C-alpha positions in Angstrom: 60.8 -22.8 -74.1 60.8 -22.1 -77.9 57.2 -23.5 -78.2 56.1 -21.2 -75.4 57.7 -18.1 -77.0 56.1 -19.0 -80.4 52.7 -19.4 -78.8 53.1 -16.1 -77.0 54.2 -14.3 -80.2 51.2 -15.7 -82.1 48.9 -14.7 -79.4 50.2 -11.1 -79.4 49.8 -10.8 -83.1 46.2 -11.9 -82.8 45.4 -9.6 -79.9 47.2 -6.5 -81.1 45.7 -6.6 -84.6 42.4 -5.1 -83.7 42.9 -1.7 -85.1 43.8 1.9 -84.1 43.3 3.2 -80.6 40.0 4.9 -79.8 39.0 6.9 -76.7 37.1 5.2 -73.9 36.6 5.8 -70.2 38.2 3.4 -67.9 38.2 3.5 -64.1 41.3 1.6 -63.0 42.6 2.2 -59.4 45.5 2.6 -59.0 46.1 4.3 -62.4 48.3 2.2 -64.6 51.6 3.4 -66.1 50.3 3.1 -69.7 46.9 2.4 -71.2 46.1 2.1 -74.9 42.4 1.5 -75.7 41.3 -0.2 -78.9 38.0 -0.6 -80.7 35.7 -3.5 -79.8 35.2 -5.6 -76.7 35.8 -9.0 -75.4 32.8 -11.1 -74.5 33.4 -13.7 -71.8 32.1 -17.2 -72.9 30.1 -19.5 -70.8 33.0 -22.0 -70.7 36.2 -20.3 -69.7 39.6 -21.8 -70.0 42.6 -20.3 -68.1 46.0 -21.3 -69.4 48.8 -21.1 -66.8 51.7 -22.9 -65.2 51.4 -25.2 -62.2 53.9 -23.8 -59.7 52.5 -23.1 -56.2 52.5 -19.4 -56.8 50.8 -19.8 -60.1 48.2 -21.9 -58.5 47.5 -19.0 -56.1 46.9 -16.7 -59.1 44.7 -19.2 -61.1 42.7 -20.2 -58.0 41.9 -16.5 -57.3 40.9 -15.8 -60.9 38.9 -19.0 -61.2 37.0 -18.3 -58.0 36.2 -14.7 -59.0 35.0 -15.6 -62.4 33.0 -18.7 -61.4 31.3 -16.9 -58.4 30.1 -13.9 -60.3 29.4 -15.3 -63.8 28.3 -18.9 -63.0 30.6 -20.0 -65.9 32.4 -23.3 -66.0 36.1 -22.3 -65.5 38.8 -24.8 -66.3 42.6 -24.4 -65.7 44.9 -25.9 -68.3 48.7 -26.1 -68.2 49.3 -27.1 -71.8 49.9 -24.1 -74.1 48.8 -25.9 -77.2 45.2 -25.8 -76.0 43.1 -22.7 -77.0 42.4 -20.5 -73.9 40.1 -17.7 -73.0 42.8 -16.1 -70.6 46.5 -16.8 -70.9 48.8 -16.2 -67.9 52.3 -16.1 -69.2 55.6 -15.8 -67.4 58.3 -14.1 -69.5 61.1 -16.4 -70.7 63.5 -13.5 -70.4 63.3 -11.0 -67.6 61.7 -7.7 -68.6 63.6 -5.1 -66.6 60.9 -2.5 -67.1 58.2 -4.6 -65.4 60.3 -5.8 -62.5 59.0 -8.2 -59.9 55.4 -6.9 -59.7 54.7 -5.4 -63.1 52.6 -6.9 -65.9 51.4 -6.4 -69.4 47.7 -7.0 -70.1 46.1 -7.4 -73.6 42.4 -7.7 -74.0 41.4 -8.5 -77.6 38.1 -9.5 -79.1 39.2 -13.1 -79.1 41.0 -13.5 -75.8 43.0 -12.1 -73.0 46.8 -12.3 -72.2 48.6 -11.3 -69.1 52.4 -11.4 -69.1 54.8 -10.8 -66.2 58.2 -11.8 -64.9 56.8 -13.2 -61.7 53.5 -14.6 -60.5 53.0 -11.5 -58.4 52.8 -9.4 -61.5 50.2 -11.8 -63.0 48.2 -11.4 -59.8 48.2 -7.6 -60.1 47.3 -8.0 -63.8 44.3 -10.0 -62.7 43.3 -7.2 -60.4 43.3 -4.8 -63.3 41.4 -7.2 -65.4 38.7 -7.5 -62.8 38.2 -3.8 -63.0 37.7 -4.0 -66.7 34.7 -6.3 -66.2 31.3 -5.0 -65.0 31.0 -4.1 -61.4 29.0 -7.3 -60.7 32.3 -9.2 -60.9 32.7 -8.2 -57.2 29.5 -9.8 -56.1 29.1 -13.1 -54.2 26.2 -14.3 -56.3 25.8 -15.1 -60.0 24.7 -12.2 -62.2 23.1 -13.0 -65.5 24.5 -10.1 -67.5 26.6 -9.8 -70.6 30.2 -10.1 -69.4 32.4 -7.9 -71.5 35.7 -6.0 -71.1 36.9 -3.2 -73.4 39.8 -4.0 -75.7 42.9 -2.5 -74.2 46.6 -2.8 -73.9 48.1 -1.9 -70.5 51.7 -1.8 -69.3 52.0 -1.4 -65.5 54.4 -1.6 -62.6 54.6 -0.1 -59.1 56.4 3.1 -58.2 57.3 1.6 -54.7 57.9 -1.9 -53.4 56.4 -0.9 -50.0 52.6 -0.3 -50.4 51.0 -0.8 -47.0 48.0 -0.3 -44.7 48.4 -0.4 -41.0 45.5 -2.0 -39.1 45.3 -1.4 -35.3 43.9 -4.6 -33.9 44.8 -3.7 -30.3 42.5 -0.8 -29.4 39.6 -3.0 -30.5 40.1 -6.7 -31.5 39.2 -7.8 -35.0 38.8 -11.5 -35.7 41.0 -13.6 -37.9 38.2 -13.7 -40.5 37.9 -10.0 -40.5 41.6 -9.5 -41.0 41.3 -11.8 -44.0 38.5 -9.7 -45.4 40.7 -6.6 -44.9 43.4 -8.4 -46.9 40.9 -9.2 -49.7 40.0 -5.6 -50.0 43.6 -4.4 -49.9 44.9 -6.6 -52.7 42.2 -5.5 -55.1 44.0 -2.2 -55.1 47.5 -3.7 -55.3 48.6 -3.1 -51.6 51.2 -5.7 -50.7 51.8 -5.1 -47.0 49.6 -5.4 -44.0 51.1 -3.8 -40.9 49.4 -5.3 -37.8 49.6 -3.2 -34.7 49.4 -6.1 -32.2 50.0 -4.5 -28.8 49.0 -1.4 -27.0 47.5 -0.2 -23.7 44.2 -1.7 -24.5 45.2 -5.2 -25.4 48.0 -7.7 -26.3 46.8 -9.6 -29.3 49.4 -12.3 -30.1 50.0 -15.5 -28.2 53.5 -15.7 -26.7 53.7 -19.2 -25.3 56.6 -18.4 -22.9 54.7 -15.5 -21.4 51.1 -16.8 -21.1 49.8 -13.9 -19.0 50.1 -11.5 -22.0 47.0 -13.0 -23.4 45.2 -14.5 -20.3 45.4 -11.1 -18.7 46.6 -8.6 -21.2 44.2 -9.4 -24.0 41.0 -8.3 -22.2 39.4 -5.2 -20.8 36.0 -3.8 -20.0 33.6 -3.2 -22.9 32.7 0.5 -23.3 30.7 2.3 -26.0 30.8 6.0 -26.6 33.7 8.4 -27.2 37.0 6.6 -26.6 39.3 8.5 -24.2 36.5 9.9 -22.1 35.0 6.7 -20.7 34.4 6.4 -17.0 37.1 4.3 -15.2 35.9 0.7 -14.9 34.7 -0.4 -11.5 36.6 -3.2 -9.8 33.8 -5.7 -10.3 33.1 -4.9 -14.0 33.9 -8.1 -16.1 37.1 -7.9 -18.2 35.9 -10.1 -21.0 36.1 -7.8 -24.0 38.9 -8.4 -26.5 40.7 -11.4 -27.7 44.0 -12.5 -29.3 45.4 -14.5 -32.2 46.9 -17.9 -31.4 50.1 -18.8 -33.0 48.2 -21.0 -35.4 45.9 -18.1 -36.2 49.0 -16.0 -37.1 50.4 -18.8 -39.3 47.1 -19.0 -41.1 47.0 -15.2 -41.7 50.6 -15.2 -42.9 49.8 -18.0 -45.3 46.6 -16.3 -46.4 48.6 -13.1 -47.1 51.2 -15.1 -49.0 48.5 -16.7 -51.2 47.4 -13.1 -52.1 51.0 -11.8 -52.6 50.9 -9.8 -49.4 53.3 -9.7 -46.5 52.3 -9.1 -42.9 54.6 -7.0 -40.7 54.0 -7.3 -36.9 54.3 -4.4 -34.5 55.1 -4.8 -30.8 54.8 -1.2 -29.5 57.4 -0.4 -26.8 58.5 1.2 -24.5 55.4 3.3 -24.3 51.9 2.1 -25.1 52.7 -1.0 -23.0 50.1 -1.0 -20.3 48.7 -4.4 -21.4 52.2 -5.9 -21.0 52.7 -4.2 -17.6 49.3 -5.3 -16.3 50.3 -8.9 -17.2 53.8 -8.7 -15.8 54.1 -5.8 -13.3 57.8 -6.4 -12.8 58.4 -4.8 -16.2 57.5 -1.3 -14.8 59.8 1.1 -12.9 56.9 2.4 -10.9 55.7 1.1 -7.5 52.2 -0.2 -7.4 52.2 -1.5 -11.0 50.7 -4.8 -9.7 47.4 -2.9 -9.4 47.4 -1.8 -13.1 44.8 -3.1 -15.6 44.6 -3.0 -19.3 43.0 0.3 -20.5 39.3 0.3 -21.4 39.3 3.7 -23.0 39.3 5.9 -19.9 41.4 9.1 -19.9 45.0 8.1 -19.3 47.3 10.4 -21.3 47.7 14.2 -21.5 49.1 15.6 -24.7 50.0 19.2 -23.9 52.5 21.9 -24.9 54.9 20.6 -22.3 54.9 17.1 -23.8 53.2 13.8 -23.2 52.2 13.0 -19.6 50.9 9.6 -18.5 48.4 9.4 -15.6 49.3 5.7 -15.3 52.8 4.4 -16.1 52.3 2.6 -19.4 56.1 2.2 -20.2 58.6 -0.6 -19.8 61.5 0.0 -17.5 64.5 0.8 -19.7 66.9 0.3 -16.8 65.9 -3.3 -15.9 67.4 -6.4 -17.4 64.0 -8.0 -16.9 62.7 -5.8 -19.7 65.2 -7.0 -22.2 64.8 -10.6 -21.2 61.1 -10.2 -21.7 61.6 -8.6 -25.1 64.0 -11.4 -26.2 61.4 -14.0 -25.4 58.6 -12.1 -27.2 60.8 -11.5 -30.3 62.0 -15.1 -30.4 58.5 -16.2 -31.0 57.3 -13.3 -33.1 60.3 -13.7 -35.5 59.5 -17.3 -36.1 55.8 -16.6 -36.9 56.3 -13.8 -39.4 58.6 -14.4 -42.4 58.7 -10.7 -43.4 62.1 -9.2 -43.0 61.1 -6.3 -40.7 59.6 -6.1 -37.2 58.1 -2.8 -36.1 58.9 -2.0 -32.5 56.8 1.1 -32.1 58.7 3.8 -30.1 56.0 6.5 -30.4 54.5 8.7 -27.7 56.5 7.4 -24.9 55.6 9.4 -21.8 58.7 9.8 -19.7 57.3 11.5 -16.6 57.4 8.3 -14.6 61.0 7.6 -15.8 61.9 11.0 -14.4 60.9 9.9 -11.0 62.5 6.5 -11.1 65.7 5.7 -9.1 66.4 2.9 -11.6 66.4 5.2 -14.5 68.4 7.9 -12.7 71.1 5.2 -12.0 71.1 4.1 -15.6 71.6 7.7 -16.8 74.6 8.1 -14.4 76.1 4.8 -15.5 75.7 5.3 -19.2 76.3 9.1 -19.2 72.8 9.8 -20.6 71.8 13.5 -20.3 68.2 13.5 -21.4 65.1 11.3 -21.3 65.3 11.1 -25.1 68.8 9.6 -24.7 67.3 7.1 -22.3 64.8 6.0 -24.9 67.6 5.9 -27.5 69.6 3.6 -25.2 66.5 1.4 -25.0 66.0 1.4 -28.8 69.6 0.6 -29.6 69.5 -2.4 -27.2 66.2 -3.5 -28.7 67.6 -3.2 -32.2 70.3 -5.7 -31.4 67.7 -8.1 -30.1 65.6 -7.8 -33.3 68.7 -8.3 -35.4 69.7 -11.4 -33.4 66.5 -12.9 -34.6 67.5 -12.3 -38.2 65.1 -9.3 -38.7 65.5 -5.6 -39.5 64.4 -3.1 -36.8 61.8 -0.4 -37.6 60.2 2.2 -35.4 58.1 5.4 -35.5 60.0 8.6 -36.1 60.4 9.3 -32.3 63.3 6.8 -32.3 65.4 9.5 -34.1 65.4 11.6 -30.9 68.4 10.9 -28.8 70.2 9.1 -31.7 69.3 6.3 -34.1 70.7 2.8 -34.0 73.1 2.0 -36.9 70.6 0.0 -39.0 67.2 1.2 -37.8 64.5 1.9 -40.3 62.1 4.7 -39.7 58.4 5.0 -40.3 57.7 8.8 -40.5 54.2 9.6 -39.0 54.6 13.1 -37.6 54.6 14.7 -41.0 57.4 14.1 -43.4 60.3 15.8 -41.5 61.3 12.7 -39.6 61.5 10.7 -42.8 63.6 13.4 -44.5 66.0 13.5 -41.5 66.4 9.7 -41.4 67.0 9.4 -45.1 69.7 12.0 -44.9 71.3 10.0 -42.1 71.4 7.0 -44.4 68.4 5.1 -42.9 65.6 3.4 -44.8 62.3 5.2 -44.5 58.6 4.4 -45.0 56.4 7.5 -45.2 53.0 7.4 -43.4 52.5 11.1 -42.4 49.4 12.2 -40.5 49.1 15.0 -43.1 47.9 12.6 -45.8 47.8 9.0 -44.5 46.0 8.8 -41.2 42.7 6.9 -41.8 41.5 7.4 -38.3 41.0 11.1 -38.9 37.6 12.5 -39.6 36.7 12.4 -43.3 34.0 15.0 -43.3 32.8 17.8 -41.0 33.0 16.9 -37.4 29.2 17.0 -37.0 29.1 13.9 -39.3 32.0 11.8 -37.8 33.1 10.2 -34.6 35.2 12.9 -33.0 39.0 12.7 -33.5 41.4 15.6 -33.2 41.8 16.3 -37.0 40.1 16.0 -40.4 41.6 14.4 -43.5 39.6 14.8 -46.7 39.9 12.5 -49.7 41.4 15.3 -51.9 44.1 15.9 -49.3 45.0 12.2 -49.0 45.3 12.2 -52.8 48.1 14.7 -52.6 50.4 12.2 -50.8 53.8 11.9 -52.4 56.1 9.5 -50.4 59.3 11.2 -51.8 59.6 14.8 -50.7 62.0 16.9 -52.7 64.6 17.1 -49.9 64.7 13.4 -49.0 67.1 10.8 -50.3 64.8 9.1 -52.7 67.0 5.9 -52.8 66.1 5.2 -49.1 62.4 5.8 -49.4 61.0 2.3 -49.4 57.5 3.5 -50.1 54.4 4.6 -48.1 51.4 3.4 -46.2 48.2 4.6 -44.5 47.5 3.9 -40.9 44.1 3.0 -39.4 44.1 3.5 -35.6 41.0 2.1 -34.1 40.3 4.0 -30.8 37.0 5.2 -32.3 36.5 2.2 -34.6 34.4 -0.4 -32.7 33.4 -2.7 -35.6 34.8 -4.1 -38.8 32.1 -2.2 -40.8 33.5 1.0 -39.4 37.0 0.0 -40.3 35.9 -0.4 -43.9 34.2 3.0 -43.8 37.3 4.7 -42.5 39.6 2.9 -45.1 37.7 3.5 -48.3 37.9 5.6 -50.4 40.9 7.2 -48.8 42.7 3.9 -49.3 42.2 4.4 -53.1 44.1 7.7 -52.8 47.0 6.0 -51.0 47.0 3.1 -53.4 47.4 5.4 -56.3 50.0 7.4 -54.5 52.3 4.4 -53.9 51.7 2.5 -57.1 51.1 5.0 -59.9 53.7 7.4 -61.4 53.4 10.7 -59.7 52.9 12.5 -63.0 49.9 10.3 -63.8 47.9 11.5 -60.7 45.1 13.9 -61.4 42.3 14.7 -59.0 39.9 15.6 -61.8 40.2 12.1 -63.3 40.6 10.3 -59.9 37.3 11.3 -58.2 35.1 10.0 -61.1 36.9 6.7 -60.8 36.2 6.7 -57.1 32.5 7.0 -57.9 32.6 4.0 -60.2 34.4 2.0 -57.5 31.7 3.0 -55.0 29.4 0.8 -57.2 31.9 -2.0 -57.0 32.1 -1.8 -53.3 28.3 -1.9 -53.2 28.5 -5.2 -55.1 31.1 -6.5 -52.7 29.1 -5.4 -49.7 32.0 -3.3 -48.5 31.2 -0.2 -46.5 32.7 3.1 -47.5 32.5 6.8 -46.7 30.6 9.1 -49.1 32.2 12.0 -47.5 33.5 13.5 -50.7 30.0 14.6 -51.4 29.8 16.6 -48.1 30.6 20.3 -48.1 33.0 22.0 -45.8 31.5 24.7 -43.5 33.5 27.9 -43.0 31.8 30.4 -40.6 32.8 34.1 -40.7 31.8 37.1 -38.7 31.2 40.4 -40.4 32.0 43.8 -38.8 28.3 44.3 -37.9 28.3 41.0 -35.9 26.3 39.1 -38.4 27.6 35.6 -38.9 27.9 34.1 -42.4 28.9 30.6 -43.5 30.7 29.6 -46.7 30.1 26.1 -48.1 32.7 24.5 -50.2 32.5 21.2 -52.2 35.4 18.8 -52.6 34.3 17.9 -56.1 33.1 20.5 -58.6 30.0 19.3 -60.3 27.6 19.3 -57.3 24.8 21.7 -56.3 24.1 22.4 -52.6 20.5 23.2 -51.4 19.9 24.5 -47.9 17.4 25.5 -45.2 17.4 27.4 -42.0 13.8 26.7 -41.0 14.5 23.2 -39.5 12.9 21.4 -42.5 14.8 19.0 -44.8 15.8 20.6 -48.1 15.6 19.1 -51.5 16.3 20.5 -55.0 13.3 22.8 -54.8 14.8 24.7 -51.9 17.2 27.6 -52.2 20.4 26.9 -54.0 23.7 27.8 -52.5 25.6 30.4 -54.7 27.4 32.6 -52.2 28.1 32.7 -48.4 24.9 32.6 -46.4 23.9 35.1 -43.8 22.8 33.2 -40.7 19.3 34.5 -39.6 19.4 36.0 -36.1 17.2 33.3 -34.5 18.1 30.3 -36.6 19.2 27.2 -34.6 20.4 25.0 -37.5 21.5 25.0 -41.1 20.6 21.9 -43.1 22.2 21.1 -46.5 22.2 18.4 -49.1 24.1 18.0 -52.3 22.6 17.1 -55.7 24.0 16.2 -59.1 21.3 17.3 -61.5 18.0 16.0 -60.2 19.5 13.3 -58.0 20.5 13.6 -54.4 24.0 12.4 -54.0 25.2 13.7 -50.6 24.0 13.0 -47.1 21.6 15.3 -45.3 23.7 17.3 -42.9 22.4 19.3 -39.9 24.8 22.0 -38.7 23.8 23.6 -35.4 24.3 27.3 -35.4 25.8 26.9 -31.9 28.5 24.8 -33.5 29.3 27.5 -36.0 29.5 30.0 -33.2 31.8 27.7 -31.2 34.1 27.6 -34.2 34.3 31.4 -34.1 34.9 31.4 -30.4 31.5 33.2 -29.9 29.9 30.7 -27.5 28.3 27.3 -28.0 30.0 24.2 -26.7 
């Protein structure tokens, strides 16, 4: 231990003796706690030596680093465990715990002669490696050798996360994504220091996890009819249409994904969404329903099935489990016995959201339960269900978590809450003494449109990058001690392919990553968006799809007193110029420049715009129908 400390001290003296700090532009996402830049740069040699320990977790770090370096640079990369050997990169575990760094923090020194990353735990070294990768040229993200000069700026970084819970939710139920695609999603997440993948495994459209004691969940419940178009408005499937679209993860698949996550210092939390959103389960086992005729139910293929009105949620088909039947709780016990054994993570998410209760209201079973248990409202019926479910989850050695609807009717004693309908539910739960994860629609719903609706698959709301960046998981009135962290949620009703899943995640995932890792006071939109642009280039190298929506303007139509319509264009980032046309042609920088709200010509049918930075087009060509502008004003159109 003394030899290790001496070697570390000598290394620090060497690395930190390269002079006074100078100003440089770095693009690290999420923003580190502290950065000091120094003169000079490190040049990666053709033969690279990594010096590190040999524990299983350390091997995960060194294997990751070795693969990244060898793939992109073509260099010979050797891993050594002896600290007497000169090394290009030293990965050091502290001999004495650094209370500032905690379990996931790290210190990174890049000097002209070498690189040192120090941490208390291998997880911290892994995150230090992610930052180091962002100091190298963008080609480090490529899958082919690039013959460039591999350099990194000399820098000293101290960094640690603001929250322990830094998650993304991936809905693999509405559309099934393969095991390999989930691994790709994990690869992308960990680059930005996310450490939790929340898998939404069950819903009306498909049951995606093998439960050996209940085989129909996957033989029946994992498949529906393939439809393409606008989800929620598909025609009902005909009886003879093949139900072959979908899939599921075998238990071996799940074990493989869990191990893959562990090797990347990421946990996977399963979600089994009940008592609503359960049509796939009911179609598989109709006895779980309180409604006669459930034996005729099929998994949903995207047809209209739910009404969300001012009077509450109404289901056209009963997609709920029967809260009054012991068969329901026996079913859930079997499911959770197997789920708990597959996922080592301490929490199981049990949904609880958007439970339509109109079929419960008609059920004799539910009415009898209410009389027996003295339940006055349907919210209390769901609370009864959730409290029984919480006991089942806890009997498997896990903690129970649900969406914020589980607060209604009364929370179970140890339930954790994921607040999605804004932040109010999370504030309420924390004040009641319950753990909370913040994932509000206001900032963190990745299924929302990122640009104007004429450019995006239609969803009921828009969430721009700059709004996502305002996410703060700890509201002023919440009990901060009980806020575990935050996450963003990618629901996939309108996401048919993995490429579209990438497009919806990035760059808003950058904004969430910085909101859950970086100190709140370090966040600054004017320094963030230039970093995003540099990471676009990195995603290009990695062949990851992303949305360029931050270059798209917002359209705000207005009507003057003389019934002449005008439209205001607003950029999300400040250094862009908009050019436009009303004559159906495609504008470039020689067209009129937008400087003030535009009066829409009487007979114009469309407005086209494009954004430039200097002489280079940077935004997408956008065609805005005048009829759509009128519709937004309530003056006709669609």
